[in-house]
CHARMM internal coordinates of N, CA and C (Angstrom, degrees):
IC EDIT
DIST 1 N 1 CA 1.4473
DIST 1 CA 1 C 1.5303
ANGL 1 N 1 CA 1 C 111.02
DIST 1 C 2 N 1.3214
ANGL 1 CA 1 C 2 N 116.22
DIHE 1 N 1 CA 1 C 2 N -42.36
DIST 2 N 2 CA 1.4520
ANGL 1 C 2 N 2 CA 119.72
DIHE 1 CA 1 C 2 N 2 CA 178.59
DIST 2 CA 2 C 1.5191
ANGL 2 N 2 CA 2 C 111.16
DIHE 1 C 2 N 2 CA 2 C -66.07
DIST 2 C 3 N 1.3195
ANGL 2 CA 2 C 3 N 116.88
DIHE 2 N 2 CA 2 C 3 N -36.49
DIST 3 N 3 CA 1.4610
ANGL 2 C 3 N 3 CA 120.45
DIHE 2 CA 2 C 3 N 3 CA 179.43
DIST 3 CA 3 C 1.5225
ANGL 3 N 3 CA 3 C 110.33
DIHE 2 C 3 N 3 CA 3 C -65.46
DIST 3 C 4 N 1.3213
ANGL 3 CA 3 C 4 N 116.56
DIHE 3 N 3 CA 3 C 4 N -41.94
DIST 4 N 4 CA 1.4621
ANGL 3 C 4 N 4 CA 120.63
DIHE 3 CA 3 C 4 N 4 CA 179.21
DIST 4 CA 4 C 1.5346
ANGL 4 N 4 CA 4 C 110.52
DIHE 3 C 4 N 4 CA 4 C -63.32
DIST 4 C 5 N 1.3265
ANGL 4 CA 4 C 5 N 117.68
DIHE 4 N 4 CA 4 C 5 N -41.42
DIST 5 N 5 CA 1.4470
ANGL 4 C 5 N 5 CA 122.37
DIHE 4 CA 4 C 5 N 5 CA 177.60
DIST 5 CA 5 C 1.5278
ANGL 5 N 5 CA 5 C 110.53
DIHE 4 C 5 N 5 CA 5 C -63.39
DIST 5 C 6 N 1.3294
ANGL 5 CA 5 C 6 N 116.79
DIHE 5 N 5 CA 5 C 6 N -41.96
DIST 6 N 6 CA 1.4620
ANGL 5 C 6 N 6 CA 121.16
DIHE 5 CA 5 C 6 N 6 CA 179.04
DIST 6 CA 6 C 1.5278
ANGL 6 N 6 CA 6 C 110.72
DIHE 5 C 6 N 6 CA 6 C -64.35
DIST 6 C 7 N 1.3077
ANGL 6 CA 6 C 7 N 117.42
DIHE 6 N 6 CA 6 C 7 N -43.31
DIST 7 N 7 CA 1.4662
ANGL 6 C 7 N 7 CA 121.55
DIHE 6 CA 6 C 7 N 7 CA -179.82
DIST 7 CA 7 C 1.5275
ANGL 7 N 7 CA 7 C 110.08
DIHE 6 C 7 N 7 CA 7 C -63.55
DIST 7 C 8 N 1.3244
ANGL 7 CA 7 C 8 N 117.72
DIHE 7 N 7 CA 7 C 8 N -43.78
DIST 8 N 8 CA 1.4708
ANGL 7 C 8 N 8 CA 121.01
DIHE 7 CA 7 C 8 N 8 CA 178.78
DIST 8 CA 8 C 1.5335
ANGL 8 N 8 CA 8 C 111.24
DIHE 7 C 8 N 8 CA 8 C -63.92
DIST 8 C 9 N 1.3222
ANGL 8 CA 8 C 9 N 117.05
DIHE 8 N 8 CA 8 C 9 N -40.07
DIST 9 N 9 CA 1.4618
ANGL 8 C 9 N 9 CA 120.62
DIHE 8 CA 8 C 9 N 9 CA 178.40
DIST 9 CA 9 C 1.5291
ANGL 9 N 9 CA 9 C 110.10
DIHE 8 C 9 N 9 CA 9 C -65.93
DIST 9 C 10 N 1.3277
ANGL 9 CA 9 C 10 N 115.98
DIHE 9 N 9 CA 9 C 10 N -40.89
DIST 10 N 10 CA 1.4666
ANGL 9 C 10 N 10 CA 120.03
DIHE 9 CA 9 C 10 N 10 CA 179.00
DIST 10 CA 10 C 1.5303
ANGL 10 N 10 CA 10 C 110.80
DIHE 9 C 10 N 10 CA 10 C -64.76
DIST 10 C 11 N 1.3141
ANGL 10 CA 10 C 11 N 117.85
DIHE 10 N 10 CA 10 C 11 N -41.01
DIST 11 N 11 CA 1.4595
ANGL 10 C 11 N 11 CA 121.48
DIHE 10 CA 10 C 11 N 11 CA 177.61
DIST 11 CA 11 C 1.5317
ANGL 11 N 11 CA 11 C 110.90
DIHE 10 C 11 N 11 CA 11 C -64.18
DIST 11 C 12 N 1.3274
ANGL 11 CA 11 C 12 N 116.98
DIHE 11 N 11 CA 11 C 12 N -39.67
DIST 12 N 12 CA 1.4547
ANGL 11 C 12 N 12 CA 120.55
DIHE 11 CA 11 C 12 N 12 CA 178.60
DIST 12 CA 12 C 1.5284
ANGL 12 N 12 CA 12 C 110.73
DIHE 11 C 12 N 12 CA 12 C -65.02
DIST 12 C 13 N 1.3228
ANGL 12 CA 12 C 13 N 116.90
DIHE 12 N 12 CA 12 C 13 N -42.54
DIST 13 N 13 CA 1.4620
ANGL 12 C 13 N 13 CA 120.52
DIHE 12 CA 12 C 13 N 13 CA 177.55
DIST 13 CA 13 C 1.5204
ANGL 13 N 13 CA 13 C 111.88
DIHE 12 C 13 N 13 CA 13 C -64.07
DIST 13 C 14 N 1.3124
ANGL 13 CA 13 C 14 N 116.68
DIHE 13 N 13 CA 13 C 14 N -41.28
DIST 14 N 14 CA 1.4694
ANGL 13 C 14 N 14 CA 120.04
DIHE 13 CA 13 C 14 N 14 CA 177.34
DIST 14 CA 14 C 1.5230
ANGL 14 N 14 CA 14 C 111.08
DIHE 13 C 14 N 14 CA 14 C -62.60
DIST 14 C 15 N 1.3227
ANGL 14 CA 14 C 15 N 116.98
DIHE 14 N 14 CA 14 C 15 N -39.59
DIST 15 N 15 CA 1.4571
ANGL 14 C 15 N 15 CA 121.12
DIHE 14 CA 14 C 15 N 15 CA 178.76
DIST 15 CA 15 C 1.5261
ANGL 15 N 15 CA 15 C 110.83
DIHE 14 C 15 N 15 CA 15 C -65.35
DIST 15 C 16 N 1.3131
ANGL 15 CA 15 C 16 N 116.95
DIHE 15 N 15 CA 15 C 16 N -40.83
DIST 16 N 16 CA 1.4707
ANGL 15 C 16 N 16 CA 121.07
DIHE 15 CA 15 C 16 N 16 CA 178.55
DIST 16 CA 16 C 1.5242
ANGL 16 N 16 CA 16 C 109.95
DIHE 15 C 16 N 16 CA 16 C -65.90
DIST 16 C 17 N 1.3199
ANGL 16 CA 16 C 17 N 117.37
DIHE 16 N 16 CA 16 C 17 N -42.94
DIST 17 N 17 CA 1.4670
ANGL 16 C 17 N 17 CA 121.06
DIHE 16 CA 16 C 17 N 17 CA 178.42
DIST 17 CA 17 C 1.5257
ANGL 17 N 17 CA 17 C 111.03
DIHE 16 C 17 N 17 CA 17 C -61.18
DIST 17 C 18 N 1.3408
ANGL 17 CA 17 C 18 N 116.99
DIHE 17 N 17 CA 17 C 18 N -43.06
DIST 18 N 18 CA 1.4537
ANGL 17 C 18 N 18 CA 120.84
DIHE 17 CA 17 C 18 N 18 CA -179.80
DIST 18 CA 18 C 1.5268
ANGL 18 N 18 CA 18 C 110.93
DIHE 17 C 18 N 18 CA 18 C -65.81
DIST 18 C 19 N 1.3338
ANGL 18 CA 18 C 19 N 117.03
DIHE 18 N 18 CA 18 C 19 N -41.82
DIST 19 N 19 CA 1.4660
ANGL 18 C 19 N 19 CA 120.59
DIHE 18 CA 18 C 19 N 19 CA 178.74
DIST 19 CA 19 C 1.5248
ANGL 19 N 19 CA 19 C 111.18
DIHE 18 C 19 N 19 CA 19 C -63.97
DIST 19 C 20 N 1.3306
ANGL 19 CA 19 C 20 N 116.53
DIHE 19 N 19 CA 19 C 20 N -41.96
DIST 20 N 20 CA 1.4636
ANGL 19 C 20 N 20 CA 120.23
DIHE 19 CA 19 C 20 N 20 CA 178.83
DIST 20 CA 20 C 1.5177
ANGL 20 N 20 CA 20 C 110.71
DIHE 19 C 20 N 20 CA 20 C -65.83
DIST 20 C 21 N 1.3175
ANGL 20 CA 20 C 21 N 117.27
DIHE 20 N 20 CA 20 C 21 N -39.53
DIST 21 N 21 CA 1.4583
ANGL 20 C 21 N 21 CA 121.12
DIHE 20 CA 20 C 21 N 21 CA 178.69
DIST 21 CA 21 C 1.5222
ANGL 21 N 21 CA 21 C 111.02
DIHE 20 C 21 N 21 CA 21 C -64.89
DIST 21 C 22 N 1.3162
ANGL 21 CA 21 C 22 N 117.55
DIHE 21 N 21 CA 21 C 22 N -41.45
DIST 22 N 22 CA 1.4654
ANGL 21 C 22 N 22 CA 121.15
DIHE 21 CA 21 C 22 N 22 CA 177.02
DIST 22 CA 22 C 1.5194
ANGL 22 N 22 CA 22 C 111.38
DIHE 21 C 22 N 22 CA 22 C -65.00
DIST 22 C 23 N 1.3280
ANGL 22 CA 22 C 23 N 116.56
DIHE 22 N 22 CA 22 C 23 N -39.16
DIST 23 N 23 CA 1.4650
ANGL 22 C 23 N 23 CA 120.57
DIHE 22 CA 22 C 23 N 23 CA 179.93
DIST 23 CA 23 C 1.5289
ANGL 23 N 23 CA 23 C 110.91
DIHE 22 C 23 N 23 CA 23 C -65.36
DIST 23 C 24 N 1.3077
ANGL 23 CA 23 C 24 N 117.25
DIHE 23 N 23 CA 23 C 24 N -44.06
DIST 24 N 24 CA 1.4626
ANGL 23 C 24 N 24 CA 121.51
DIHE 23 CA 23 C 24 N 24 CA -179.62
DIST 24 CA 24 C 1.5278
ANGL 24 N 24 CA 24 C 110.53
DIHE 23 C 24 N 24 CA 24 C -68.79
DIST 24 C 25 N 1.3136
ANGL 24 CA 24 C 25 N 118.45
DIHE 24 N 24 CA 24 C 25 N -35.85
DIST 25 N 25 CA 1.4577
ANGL 24 C 25 N 25 CA 122.04
DIHE 24 CA 24 C 25 N 25 CA -177.60
DIST 25 CA 25 C 1.5193
ANGL 25 N 25 CA 25 C 114.58
DIHE 24 C 25 N 25 CA 25 C -79.31
DIST 25 C 26 N 1.3287
ANGL 25 CA 25 C 26 N 117.88
DIHE 25 N 25 CA 25 C 26 N -14.10
DIST 26 N 26 CA 1.4620
ANGL 25 C 26 N 26 CA 121.25
DIHE 25 CA 25 C 26 N 26 CA -178.26
DIST 26 CA 26 C 1.5175
ANGL 26 N 26 CA 26 C 109.73
DIHE 25 C 26 N 26 CA 26 C -80.05
DIST 26 C 27 N 1.3269
ANGL 26 CA 26 C 27 N 117.89
DIHE 26 N 26 CA 26 C 27 N 117.98
DIST 27 N 27 CA 1.4571
ANGL 26 C 27 N 27 CA 122.19
DIHE 26 CA 26 C 27 N 27 CA -176.14
DIST 27 CA 27 C 1.5271
ANGL 27 N 27 CA 27 C 112.93
DIHE 26 C 27 N 27 CA 27 C -112.40
DIST 27 C 28 N 1.3097
ANGL 27 CA 27 C 28 N 118.38
DIHE 27 N 27 CA 27 C 28 N 12.37
DIST 28 N 28 CA 1.4625
ANGL 27 C 28 N 28 CA 119.96
DIHE 27 CA 27 C 28 N 28 CA -179.19
DIST 28 CA 28 C 1.5180
ANGL 28 N 28 CA 28 C 111.62
DIHE 27 C 28 N 28 CA 28 C -63.79
DIST 28 C 29 N 1.3153
ANGL 28 CA 28 C 29 N 118.51
DIHE 28 N 28 CA 28 C 29 N -42.76
DIST 29 N 29 CA 1.4534
ANGL 28 C 29 N 29 CA 121.63
DIHE 28 CA 28 C 29 N 29 CA 179.60
DIST 29 CA 29 C 1.5197
ANGL 29 N 29 CA 29 C 112.33
DIHE 28 C 29 N 29 CA 29 C -68.35
DIST 29 C 30 N 1.3228
ANGL 29 CA 29 C 30 N 116.10
DIHE 29 N 29 CA 29 C 30 N -32.73
DIST 30 N 30 CA 1.4638
ANGL 29 C 30 N 30 CA 120.31
DIHE 29 CA 29 C 30 N 30 CA 179.78
DIST 30 CA 30 C 1.5220
ANGL 30 N 30 CA 30 C 110.53
DIHE 29 C 30 N 30 CA 30 C -63.29
DIST 30 C 31 N 1.3071
ANGL 30 CA 30 C 31 N 117.52
DIHE 30 N 30 CA 30 C 31 N -41.30
DIST 31 N 31 CA 1.4576
ANGL 30 C 31 N 31 CA 121.11
DIHE 30 CA 30 C 31 N 31 CA 179.87
DIST 31 CA 31 C 1.5227
ANGL 31 N 31 CA 31 C 110.81
DIHE 30 C 31 N 31 CA 31 C -64.34
DIST 31 C 32 N 1.3129
ANGL 31 CA 31 C 32 N 117.23
DIHE 31 N 31 CA 31 C 32 N -41.90
DIST 32 N 32 CA 1.4679
ANGL 31 C 32 N 32 CA 120.45
DIHE 31 CA 31 C 32 N 32 CA 178.41
DIST 32 CA 32 C 1.5191
ANGL 32 N 32 CA 32 C 110.78
DIHE 31 C 32 N 32 CA 32 C -62.71
DIST 32 C 33 N 1.3128
ANGL 32 CA 32 C 33 N 116.89
DIHE 32 N 32 CA 32 C 33 N -40.51
DIST 33 N 33 CA 1.4591
ANGL 32 C 33 N 33 CA 120.33
DIHE 32 CA 32 C 33 N 33 CA 178.54
DIST 33 CA 33 C 1.5192
ANGL 33 N 33 CA 33 C 110.69
DIHE 32 C 33 N 33 CA 33 C -65.37
DIST 33 C 34 N 1.3196
ANGL 33 CA 33 C 34 N 117.01
DIHE 33 N 33 CA 33 C 34 N -41.56
DIST 34 N 34 CA 1.4677
ANGL 33 C 34 N 34 CA 120.37
DIHE 33 CA 33 C 34 N 34 CA 178.40
DIST 34 CA 34 C 1.5224
ANGL 34 N 34 CA 34 C 110.96
DIHE 33 C 34 N 34 CA 34 C -60.80
DIST 34 C 35 N 1.3106
ANGL 34 CA 34 C 35 N 117.44
DIHE 34 N 34 CA 34 C 35 N -45.32
DIST 35 N 35 CA 1.4620
ANGL 34 C 35 N 35 CA 120.63
DIHE 34 CA 34 C 35 N 35 CA 179.61
DIST 35 CA 35 C 1.5261
ANGL 35 N 35 CA 35 C 111.51
DIHE 34 C 35 N 35 CA 35 C -64.50
DIST 35 C 36 N 1.3260
ANGL 35 CA 35 C 36 N 117.63
DIHE 35 N 35 CA 35 C 36 N -38.07
DIST 36 N 36 CA 1.4629
ANGL 35 C 36 N 36 CA 119.43
DIHE 35 CA 35 C 36 N 36 CA 179.25
DIST 36 CA 36 C 1.5241
ANGL 36 N 36 CA 36 C 111.24
DIHE 35 C 36 N 36 CA 36 C -68.17
DIST 36 C 37 N 1.3255
ANGL 36 CA 36 C 37 N 117.55
DIHE 36 N 36 CA 36 C 37 N -35.53
DIST 37 N 37 CA 1.4642
ANGL 36 C 37 N 37 CA 119.89
DIHE 36 CA 36 C 37 N 37 CA 176.52
DIST 37 CA 37 C 1.5219
ANGL 37 N 37 CA 37 C 110.20
DIHE 36 C 37 N 37 CA 37 C -66.76
DIST 37 C 38 N 1.3238
ANGL 37 CA 37 C 38 N 117.35
DIHE 37 N 37 CA 37 C 38 N -42.40
DIST 38 N 38 CA 1.4701
ANGL 37 C 38 N 38 CA 120.88
DIHE 37 CA 37 C 38 N 38 CA 178.08
DIST 38 CA 38 C 1.5266
ANGL 38 N 38 CA 38 C 110.13
DIHE 37 C 38 N 38 CA 38 C -61.32
DIST 38 C 39 N 1.3268
ANGL 38 CA 38 C 39 N 117.08
DIHE 38 N 38 CA 38 C 39 N -44.03
DIST 39 N 39 CA 1.4727
ANGL 38 C 39 N 39 CA 120.45
DIHE 38 CA 38 C 39 N 39 CA 179.83
DIST 39 CA 39 C 1.5283
ANGL 39 N 39 CA 39 C 111.08
DIHE 38 C 39 N 39 CA 39 C -63.75
DIST 39 C 40 N 1.3311
ANGL 39 CA 39 C 40 N 117.27
DIHE 39 N 39 CA 39 C 40 N -39.71
DIST 40 N 40 CA 1.4661
ANGL 39 C 40 N 40 CA 120.28
DIHE 39 CA 39 C 40 N 40 CA 179.20
DIST 40 CA 40 C 1.5278
ANGL 40 N 40 CA 40 C 110.76
DIHE 39 C 40 N 40 CA 40 C -64.88
DIST 40 C 41 N 1.3176
ANGL 40 CA 40 C 41 N 117.25
DIHE 40 N 40 CA 40 C 41 N -43.16
DIST 41 N 41 CA 1.4659
ANGL 40 C 41 N 41 CA 120.78
DIHE 40 CA 40 C 41 N 41 CA 179.29
DIST 41 CA 41 C 1.5264
ANGL 41 N 41 CA 41 C 110.39
DIHE 40 C 41 N 41 CA 41 C -64.27
DIST 41 C 42 N 1.3265
ANGL 41 CA 41 C 42 N 116.91
DIHE 41 N 41 CA 41 C 42 N -41.24
DIST 42 N 42 CA 1.4648
ANGL 41 C 42 N 42 CA 119.70
DIHE 41 CA 41 C 42 N 42 CA 177.98
DIST 42 CA 42 C 1.5279
ANGL 42 N 42 CA 42 C 111.00
DIHE 41 C 42 N 42 CA 42 C -64.67
DIST 42 C 43 N 1.3193
ANGL 42 CA 42 C 43 N 117.25
DIHE 42 N 42 CA 42 C 43 N -41.02
DIST 43 N 43 CA 1.4593
ANGL 42 C 43 N 43 CA 120.76
DIHE 42 CA 42 C 43 N 43 CA 178.09
DIST 43 CA 43 C 1.5196
ANGL 43 N 43 CA 43 C 112.06
DIHE 42 C 43 N 43 CA 43 C -62.31
DIST 43 C 44 N 1.3140
ANGL 43 CA 43 C 44 N 116.49
DIHE 43 N 43 CA 43 C 44 N -42.55
DIST 44 N 44 CA 1.4688
ANGL 43 C 44 N 44 CA 120.10
DIHE 43 CA 43 C 44 N 44 CA 177.60
DIST 44 CA 44 C 1.5247
ANGL 44 N 44 CA 44 C 109.98
DIHE 43 C 44 N 44 CA 44 C -64.27
DIST 44 C 45 N 1.3205
ANGL 44 CA 44 C 45 N 117.00
DIHE 44 N 44 CA 44 C 45 N -41.50
DIST 45 N 45 CA 1.4616
ANGL 44 C 45 N 45 CA 120.53
DIHE 44 CA 44 C 45 N 45 CA 178.76
DIST 45 CA 45 C 1.5156
ANGL 45 N 45 CA 45 C 112.35
DIHE 44 C 45 N 45 CA 45 C -62.47
DIST 45 C 46 N 1.3225
ANGL 45 CA 45 C 46 N 116.83
DIHE 45 N 45 CA 45 C 46 N -42.04
DIST 46 N 46 CA 1.4647
ANGL 45 C 46 N 46 CA 120.55
DIHE 45 CA 45 C 46 N 46 CA 178.77
DIST 46 CA 46 C 1.5239
ANGL 46 N 46 CA 46 C 110.21
DIHE 45 C 46 N 46 CA 46 C -66.25
DIST 46 C 47 N 1.3219
ANGL 46 CA 46 C 47 N 116.71
DIHE 46 N 46 CA 46 C 47 N -43.35
DIST 47 N 47 CA 1.4670
ANGL 46 C 47 N 47 CA 120.75
DIHE 46 CA 46 C 47 N 47 CA 179.10
DIST 47 CA 47 C 1.5246
ANGL 47 N 47 CA 47 C 110.96
DIHE 46 C 47 N 47 CA 47 C -59.90
DIST 47 C 48 N 1.3166
ANGL 47 CA 47 C 48 N 116.13
DIHE 47 N 47 CA 47 C 48 N -48.57
DIST 48 N 48 CA 1.4614
ANGL 47 C 48 N 48 CA 120.07
DIHE 47 CA 47 C 48 N 48 CA -179.38
DIST 48 CA 48 C 1.5245
ANGL 48 N 48 CA 48 C 110.23
DIHE 47 C 48 N 48 CA 48 C -65.31
DIST 48 C 49 N 1.3147
ANGL 48 CA 48 C 49 N 116.85
DIHE 48 N 48 CA 48 C 49 N -40.53
DIST 49 N 49 CA 1.4571
ANGL 48 C 49 N 49 CA 120.20
DIHE 48 CA 48 C 49 N 49 CA 179.74
DIST 49 CA 49 C 1.5132
ANGL 49 N 49 CA 49 C 113.32
DIHE 48 C 49 N 49 CA 49 C -63.39
DIST 49 C 50 N 1.3236
ANGL 49 CA 49 C 50 N 116.49
DIHE 49 N 49 CA 49 C 50 N -34.70
DIST 50 N 50 CA 1.4596
ANGL 49 C 50 N 50 CA 119.51
DIHE 49 CA 49 C 50 N 50 CA -177.79
DIST 50 CA 50 C 1.5230
ANGL 50 N 50 CA 50 C 113.38
DIHE 49 C 50 N 50 CA 50 C -86.02
DIST 50 C 51 N 1.3071
ANGL 50 CA 50 C 51 N 117.36
DIHE 50 N 50 CA 50 C 51 N -30.95
DIST 51 N 51 CA 1.4612
ANGL 50 C 51 N 51 CA 119.04
DIHE 50 CA 50 C 51 N 51 CA -175.22
DIST 51 CA 51 C 1.5211
ANGL 51 N 51 CA 51 C 113.67
DIHE 50 C 51 N 51 CA 51 C -97.11
DIST 51 C 52 N 1.3003
ANGL 51 CA 51 C 52 N 117.09
DIHE 51 N 51 CA 51 C 52 N -26.15
DIST 52 N 52 CA 1.4594
ANGL 51 C 52 N 52 CA 119.27
DIHE 51 CA 51 C 52 N 52 CA -174.82
DIST 52 CA 52 C 1.5260
ANGL 52 N 52 CA 52 C 113.18
DIHE 51 C 52 N 52 CA 52 C -104.36
DIST 52 C 53 N 1.2936
ANGL 52 CA 52 C 53 N 117.60
DIHE 52 N 52 CA 52 C 53 N 7.25
DIST 53 N 53 CA 1.4568
ANGL 52 C 53 N 53 CA 118.94
DIHE 52 CA 52 C 53 N 53 CA -179.11
DIST 53 CA 53 C 1.5223
ANGL 53 N 53 CA 53 C 110.05
DIHE 52 C 53 N 53 CA 53 C -118.39
DIST 53 C 54 N 1.2869
ANGL 53 CA 53 C 54 N 115.05
DIHE 53 N 53 CA 53 C 54 N 175.70
DIST 54 N 54 CA 1.4608
ANGL 53 C 54 N 54 CA 119.79
DIHE 53 CA 53 C 54 N 54 CA 179.42
DIST 54 CA 54 C 1.5244
ANGL 54 N 54 CA 54 C 111.38
DIHE 53 C 54 N 54 CA 54 C -83.41
DIST 54 C 55 N 1.3127
ANGL 54 CA 54 C 55 N 117.72
DIHE 54 N 54 CA 54 C 55 N 2.30
DIST 55 N 55 CA 1.4612
ANGL 54 C 55 N 55 CA 121.26
DIHE 54 CA 54 C 55 N 55 CA -179.91
DIST 55 CA 55 C 1.5250
ANGL 55 N 55 CA 55 C 110.70
DIHE 54 C 55 N 55 CA 55 C -60.67
DIST 55 C 56 N 1.3219
ANGL 55 CA 55 C 56 N 116.94
DIHE 55 N 55 CA 55 C 56 N -45.04
DIST 56 N 56 CA 1.4637
ANGL 55 C 56 N 56 CA 120.67
DIHE 55 CA 55 C 56 N 56 CA -179.98
DIST 56 CA 56 C 1.5226
ANGL 56 N 56 CA 56 C 109.96
DIHE 55 C 56 N 56 CA 56 C -63.64
DIST 56 C 57 N 1.3052
ANGL 56 CA 56 C 57 N 116.59
DIHE 56 N 56 CA 56 C 57 N -41.85
DIST 57 N 57 CA 1.4647
ANGL 56 C 57 N 57 CA 120.57
DIHE 56 CA 56 C 57 N 57 CA 178.94
DIST 57 CA 57 C 1.5198
ANGL 57 N 57 CA 57 C 110.79
DIHE 56 C 57 N 57 CA 57 C -63.38
DIST 57 C 58 N 1.3184
ANGL 57 CA 57 C 58 N 116.74
DIHE 57 N 57 CA 57 C 58 N -43.90
DIST 58 N 58 CA 1.4674
ANGL 57 C 58 N 58 CA 120.60
DIHE 57 CA 57 C 58 N 58 CA 179.82
DIST 58 CA 58 C 1.5260
ANGL 58 N 58 CA 58 C 111.92
DIHE 57 C 58 N 58 CA 58 C -63.78
DIST 58 C 59 N 1.3251
ANGL 58 CA 58 C 59 N 116.67
DIHE 58 N 58 CA 58 C 59 N -42.29
DIST 59 N 59 CA 1.4660
ANGL 58 C 59 N 59 CA 120.08
DIHE 58 CA 58 C 59 N 59 CA 178.83
DIST 59 CA 59 C 1.5259
ANGL 59 N 59 CA 59 C 109.99
DIHE 58 C 59 N 59 CA 59 C -64.96
DIST 59 C 60 N 1.3375
ANGL 59 CA 59 C 60 N 116.25
DIHE 59 N 59 CA 59 C 60 N -43.11
DIST 60 N 60 CA 1.4655
ANGL 59 C 60 N 60 CA 120.15
DIHE 59 CA 59 C 60 N 60 CA 179.39
DIST 60 CA 60 C 1.5160
ANGL 60 N 60 CA 60 C 112.45
DIHE 59 C 60 N 60 CA 60 C -61.42
DIST 60 C 61 N 1.3185
ANGL 60 CA 60 C 61 N 116.68
DIHE 60 N 60 CA 60 C 61 N -43.17
DIST 61 N 61 CA 1.4684
ANGL 60 C 61 N 61 CA 118.82
DIHE 60 CA 60 C 61 N 61 CA 179.67
DIST 61 CA 61 C 1.5234
ANGL 61 N 61 CA 61 C 111.32
DIHE 60 C 61 N 61 CA 61 C -69.78
DIST 61 C 62 N 1.3231
ANGL 61 CA 61 C 62 N 117.90
DIHE 61 N 61 CA 61 C 62 N -35.10
DIST 62 N 62 CA 1.4617
ANGL 61 C 62 N 62 CA 120.65
DIHE 61 CA 61 C 62 N 62 CA 177.40
DIST 62 CA 62 C 1.5314
ANGL 62 N 62 CA 62 C 110.53
DIHE 61 C 62 N 62 CA 62 C -64.61
DIST 62 C 63 N 1.3393
ANGL 62 CA 62 C 63 N 116.82
DIHE 62 N 62 CA 62 C 63 N -42.06
DIST 63 N 63 CA 1.4597
ANGL 62 C 63 N 63 CA 119.90
DIHE 62 CA 62 C 63 N 63 CA 178.65
DIST 63 CA 63 C 1.5301
ANGL 63 N 63 CA 63 C 111.56
DIHE 62 C 63 N 63 CA 63 C -66.87
DIST 63 C 64 N 1.3220
ANGL 63 CA 63 C 64 N 117.37
DIHE 63 N 63 CA 63 C 64 N -36.57
DIST 64 N 64 CA 1.4649
ANGL 63 C 64 N 64 CA 120.26
DIHE 63 CA 63 C 64 N 64 CA 176.57
DIST 64 CA 64 C 1.5257
ANGL 64 N 64 CA 64 C 110.68
DIHE 63 C 64 N 64 CA 64 C -65.37
DIST 64 C 65 N 1.3196
ANGL 64 CA 64 C 65 N 117.16
DIHE 64 N 64 CA 64 C 65 N -39.28
DIST 65 N 65 CA 1.4581
ANGL 64 C 65 N 65 CA 121.11
DIHE 64 CA 64 C 65 N 65 CA 177.80
DIST 65 CA 65 C 1.5217
ANGL 65 N 65 CA 65 C 110.89
DIHE 64 C 65 N 65 CA 65 C -63.30
DIST 65 C 66 N 1.3313
ANGL 65 CA 65 C 66 N 115.98
DIHE 65 N 65 CA 65 C 66 N -44.79
DIST 66 N 66 CA 1.4654
ANGL 65 C 66 N 66 CA 120.40
DIHE 65 CA 65 C 66 N 66 CA 178.71
DIST 66 CA 66 C 1.5256
ANGL 66 N 66 CA 66 C 109.78
DIHE 65 C 66 N 66 CA 66 C -62.39
DIST 66 C 67 N 1.3197
ANGL 66 CA 66 C 67 N 117.14
DIHE 66 N 66 CA 66 C 67 N -43.92
DIST 67 N 67 CA 1.4672
ANGL 66 C 67 N 67 CA 120.75
DIHE 66 CA 66 C 67 N 67 CA -179.73
DIST 67 CA 67 C 1.5272
ANGL 67 N 67 CA 67 C 111.25
DIHE 66 C 67 N 67 CA 67 C -62.91
DIST 67 C 68 N 1.3253
ANGL 67 CA 67 C 68 N 117.90
DIHE 67 N 67 CA 67 C 68 N -41.85
DIST 68 N 68 CA 1.4758
ANGL 67 C 68 N 68 CA 119.58
DIHE 67 CA 67 C 68 N 68 CA 179.33
DIST 68 CA 68 C 1.5101
ANGL 68 N 68 CA 68 C 111.57
DIHE 67 C 68 N 68 CA 68 C -69.04
DIST 68 C 69 N 1.3479
ANGL 68 CA 68 C 69 N 117.09
DIHE 68 N 68 CA 68 C 69 N -35.55
DIST 69 N 69 CA 1.4562
ANGL 68 C 69 N 69 CA 119.72
DIHE 68 CA 68 C 69 N 69 CA 176.14
DIST 69 CA 69 C 1.5216
ANGL 69 N 69 CA 69 C 112.28
DIHE 68 C 69 N 69 CA 69 C -64.69
DIST 69 C 70 N 1.3293
ANGL 69 CA 69 C 70 N 115.82
DIHE 69 N 69 CA 69 C 70 N -39.55
DIST 70 N 70 CA 1.4624
ANGL 69 C 70 N 70 CA 120.59
DIHE 69 CA 69 C 70 N 70 CA 177.79
DIST 70 CA 70 C 1.5285
ANGL 70 N 70 CA 70 C 110.29
DIHE 69 C 70 N 70 CA 70 C -65.18
DIST 70 C 71 N 1.3443
ANGL 70 CA 70 C 71 N 115.03
DIHE 70 N 70 CA 70 C 71 N -44.60
DIST 71 N 71 CA 1.4642
ANGL 70 C 71 N 71 CA 119.61
DIHE 70 CA 70 C 71 N 71 CA -179.81
DIST 71 CA 71 C 1.5350
ANGL 71 N 71 CA 71 C 110.84
DIHE 70 C 71 N 71 CA 71 C -63.14
DIST 71 C 72 N 1.3365
ANGL 71 CA 71 C 72 N 117.16
DIHE 71 N 71 CA 71 C 72 N -41.26
DIST 72 N 72 CA 1.4579
ANGL 71 C 72 N 72 CA 118.61
DIHE 71 CA 71 C 72 N 72 CA -179.85
DIST 72 CA 72 C 1.5263
ANGL 72 N 72 CA 72 C 111.52
DIHE 71 C 72 N 72 CA 72 C -71.14
DIST 72 C 73 N 1.3174
ANGL 72 CA 72 C 73 N 117.85
DIHE 72 N 72 CA 72 C 73 N -31.88
DIST 73 N 73 CA 1.4700
ANGL 72 C 73 N 73 CA 120.52
DIHE 72 CA 72 C 73 N 73 CA 177.29
DIST 73 CA 73 C 1.5227
ANGL 73 N 73 CA 73 C 110.49
DIHE 72 C 73 N 73 CA 73 C -71.38
DIST 73 C 74 N 1.3074
ANGL 73 CA 73 C 74 N 116.86
DIHE 73 N 73 CA 73 C 74 N -29.93
DIST 74 N 74 CA 1.4625
ANGL 73 C 74 N 74 CA 120.99
DIHE 73 CA 73 C 74 N 74 CA 179.77
DIST 74 CA 74 C 1.5214
ANGL 74 N 74 CA 74 C 111.03
DIHE 73 C 74 N 74 CA 74 C -82.51
DIST 74 C 75 N 1.3248
ANGL 74 CA 74 C 75 N 117.66
DIHE 74 N 74 CA 74 C 75 N -8.85
DIST 75 N 75 CA 1.4507
ANGL 74 C 75 N 75 CA 120.84
DIHE 74 CA 74 C 75 N 75 CA 178.19
DIST 75 CA 75 C 1.5035
ANGL 75 N 75 CA 75 C 114.17
DIHE 74 C 75 N 75 CA 75 C 85.88
DIST 75 C 76 N 1.2911
ANGL 75 CA 75 C 76 N 119.08
DIHE 75 N 75 CA 75 C 76 N 21.93
DIST 76 N 76 CA 1.4729
ANGL 75 C 76 N 76 CA 121.34
DIHE 75 CA 75 C 76 N 76 CA -179.79
DIST 76 CA 76 C 1.4999
ANGL 76 N 76 CA 76 C 111.36
DIHE 75 C 76 N 76 CA 76 C -93.38
END
COOR INIT
IC SEED 1 N 1 CA 1 C
IC BUILD
């Protein structure tokens, strides 16, 4: 009876060790997290680049110039 209990306990421990080893060795979630961090950093960079620089101002003034040129060519 004691031997059977020992064997069952040993099998349970081996199963736990194997499950833990598989969990630690699985890197699929790590890659997804890495890609999401890269995407977040790129998004922040684009946001800062567009809102905190003169790029938005330059684009806005260029579009206003084009609009006024169109209006003056149309005779308005």
